[in-house]
Structure formats: C-alpha cells, structure tokens
C-alpha positions in Angstrom: 30.0 8.9 20.3 31.1 10.8 17.2 32.2 8.6 14.3 35.9 8.6 13.6 35.9 6.4 10.5 33.7 5.7 7.5 32.7 2.4 9.1 31.5 4.1 12.2 29.7 6.7 10.2 28.1 3.9 8.1 26.8 2.1 11.3 25.5 5.4 12.7 23.6 6.1 9.4 22.1 2.6 9.5 21.0 3.2 13.1 19.4 6.5 12.1 17.6 4.8 9.3 16.4 2.0 11.6 15.0 4.4 14.1 13.4 6.4 11.2 11.7 3.2 9.8 10.3 2.4 13.3 8.9 5.9 13.7 7.2 5.6 10.3 5.8 2.2 11.3 4.2 3.9 14.3 3.0 6.9 12.3 1.5 5.2 9.2 -1.6 3.8 10.9 -2.7 7.3 11.9 -2.0 8.6 8.4 -4.1 5.7 7.0 -7.0 6.6 9.4 -6.8 10.3 8.5 -6.9 9.6 4.7 -10.3 9.5 3.0 -9.2 8.4 -0.5 -9.5 4.6 -0.7 -6.5 4.6 -3.1 -4.4 6.6 -0.7 -5.4 4.4 2.2 -4.4 1.3 0.1 -1.1 2.8 -0.9 -0.3 3.8 2.7 -1.3 0.3 3.9 1.0 -1.3 1.3 3.8 0.9 2.3 3.4 0.1 5.9 4.0 -3.6 5.1 7.0 -2.6 2.9 8.4 -0.5 5.7 8.3 -3.4 8.1 10.3 -5.4 5.6 12.7 -2.6 5.2 13.3 -2.5 9.0 13.9 -6.2 8.9 16.5 -5.8 6.1 18.3 -3.3 8.3 18.3 -5.9 11.1 19.9 -8.4 8.7 22.6 -5.9 8.0 23.2 -5.2 11.7 23.4 -8.9 12.4 26.0 -9.4 9.7 28.0 -6.5 11.0 27.8 -7.8 14.6 26.2 -4.5 15.6 23.1 -3.5 17.5 20.4 -1.6 15.6 19.5 0.7 18.5 20.9 4.2 18.5 19.9 7.8 19.0 16.5 9.0 18.0 16.3 10.1 14.3 15.5 13.7 14.9 15.2 14.5 11.2 12.4 11.9 10.8 10.8 13.0 14.1 10.6 16.5 12.7 9.3 15.5 9.3 6.6 13.4 10.9 5.6 16.0 13.4 5.5 18.7 10.7 3.2 16.4 8.7 1.0 15.7 11.7 0.7 19.4 12.6 -0.3 20.2 9.0 -2.9 17.5 8.6 -4.6 17.4 12.0 -6.8 20.5 11.6 -7.8 20.2 7.9 -11.6 19.5 7.7 -11.9 19.2 3.9 -11.2 15.6 3.0 -9.6 16.4 -0.4 -7.3 19.0 1.1 -6.4 16.7 4.0 -5.5 13.9 1.5 -3.4 16.3 -0.5 -1.6 17.3 2.8 -1.1 13.7 3.7 0.5 13.1 0.3 2.7 16.1 0.6 3.8 15.0 4.1 4.4 11.4 3.0 6.5 12.5 0.1 8.7 14.5 2.4 9.2 11.3 4.4 10.1 9.4 1.2 12.6 12.0 0.1 14.3 12.0 3.6 14.5 8.2 3.4 15.9 8.2 -0.2 18.7 10.6 0.9 19.5 8.3 3.8 19.4 5.1 1.9 21.4 6.5 -1.0 24.1 7.6 1.4 24.2 4.3 3.3 24.3 2.3 0.1 27.3 4.3 -1.1 29.1 3.8 2.2 28.3 0.0 2.0 29.7 -0.2 -1.5 32.9 1.7 -0.5 33.4 -0.5 2.5 33.0 -3.7 0.5 29.7 -4.6 2.1 28.2 -5.9 -1.1 25.3 -7.8 0.4 24.3 -4.8 2.5 24.7 -2.5 -0.6 22.3 -4.8 -2.5 19.7 -4.7 0.4 20.0 -0.9 0.7 19.6 -0.5 -3.0 16.4 -2.6 -2.9 15.0 -0.4 -0.2 16.0 2.7 -2.0 14.2 1.4 -5.1 11.1 0.8 -3.0 11.2 4.3 -1.6 11.3 5.7 -5.1 8.4 3.5 -6.1 6.4 4.8 -3.1 7.2 8.4 -4.1 6.1 7.7 -7.7 2.8 6.1 -6.4 2.2 9.2 -4.2 2.8 11.5 -7.2 0.4 9.5 -9.3 -2.3 9.7 -6.6 -1.6 13.4 -6.2 -2.5 14.0 -9.8 -6.2 13.5 -9.0 -6.3 14.3 -5.3 -4.7 17.7 -5.8 -7.2 18.6 -8.5 -10.0 17.5 -6.2 -8.5 19.7 -3.4 -8.3 22.6 -5.7 -11.7 22.2 -7.3 -13.6 20.8 -4.4 -14.9 18.1 -6.6 -14.3 14.3 -6.8 -12.7 13.9 -10.2 -12.5 10.1 -9.7 -16.2 9.6 -9.2 -15.5 7.9 -5.8 -18.6 8.6 -3.7 -17.5 6.4 -0.8 -15.0 8.8 0.6 -15.2 9.4 4.3 -12.6 10.7 6.6 -11.9 11.4 10.2 -9.8 14.1 11.8 -6.8 12.6 13.6 -3.4 13.5 14.7 -1.1 11.5 12.5 2.1 11.3 14.4 
C-alpha cells in the first residue's frame, strides 16, 4: 500500500527501520567473528546490544500508535549489508579486513542516521513527542557508533596501509567468514 498521508508515510518509515534493525541484529555476529581487532570486536558487540534496544524502542512506538511493526523487507539495508559481506568475505589480510568491516559498518550507520532523522522529523510534525524523543535518542546512538568507528579506523586504516600493527596488539587473530 502506498502512503497517502504523512502519518502513513511515518508508519512505513518506522517499519522500514524496524526491519533494518532486525537485519543488523542478524548480521552483526558474523561481522564480530570476521573482525580481528579486539577493539573493533568490542565496539561491534556493544552496538549489537544497543541495536536490540533500538528495535525495542521502535516496538514501543508501534504499540503507542496501535500499529504492527512488521512490513516489507528493507531493501536498502539488505543491499548495504550484502555489499559489506561481499567486500569483506574474501579479504585474507586481517588489517585490511578490519578496515573493510569499518567501512561497511559506517555505511550501515549512515543509512540508519538518514532513516532515523527522517522518522524523528515526521514524529515531531505529527505531534508524536514521545516517539520523537525515542527516535532522537536512537539517532544520537547511531552518531556515537559512527564516531567510534571513525576513531577505530584511525589506527586500523594505518595498519591496513602499512601492514604493521600500530597499536602493539599481538593477540589479533581473525577468521574468514561471510558477514551477512
């Protein structure tokens, strides 16, 4: 059904975000396993828990709206995750693989930030103040995750470029796995 009002478009956007979050929840464990940097693994593990909370927030919004969260597959997130998986799966060098995981994860974060910013704006316009607050909280968390990935990339990208471990972390081990 095509939305014919801002309210319907808002609900459709929420459903898209809900499906996207659930796709991410399924994909993150494989990304974590494919990562070799302990710091990257930790950041991805933390974001997995945050993502579960974000999906729960969306469920709260749906409950208040009297709507069901299930909708069409979020094809955008599906594509972003598949592209990341395709990129990462055949990289043998652990430093380069970690850099690719970060690049892929940041694409995910930016997709989410666009969606949450839009949904928050719709909620505000529709007078859904509680939902707007919850969506803003999630948007802030997505920005924090992106900032953390950027911070990790500062060392990991140098390692990927130089072939050296600039952090002095000798415990890095990795496995090749498809991540989505």
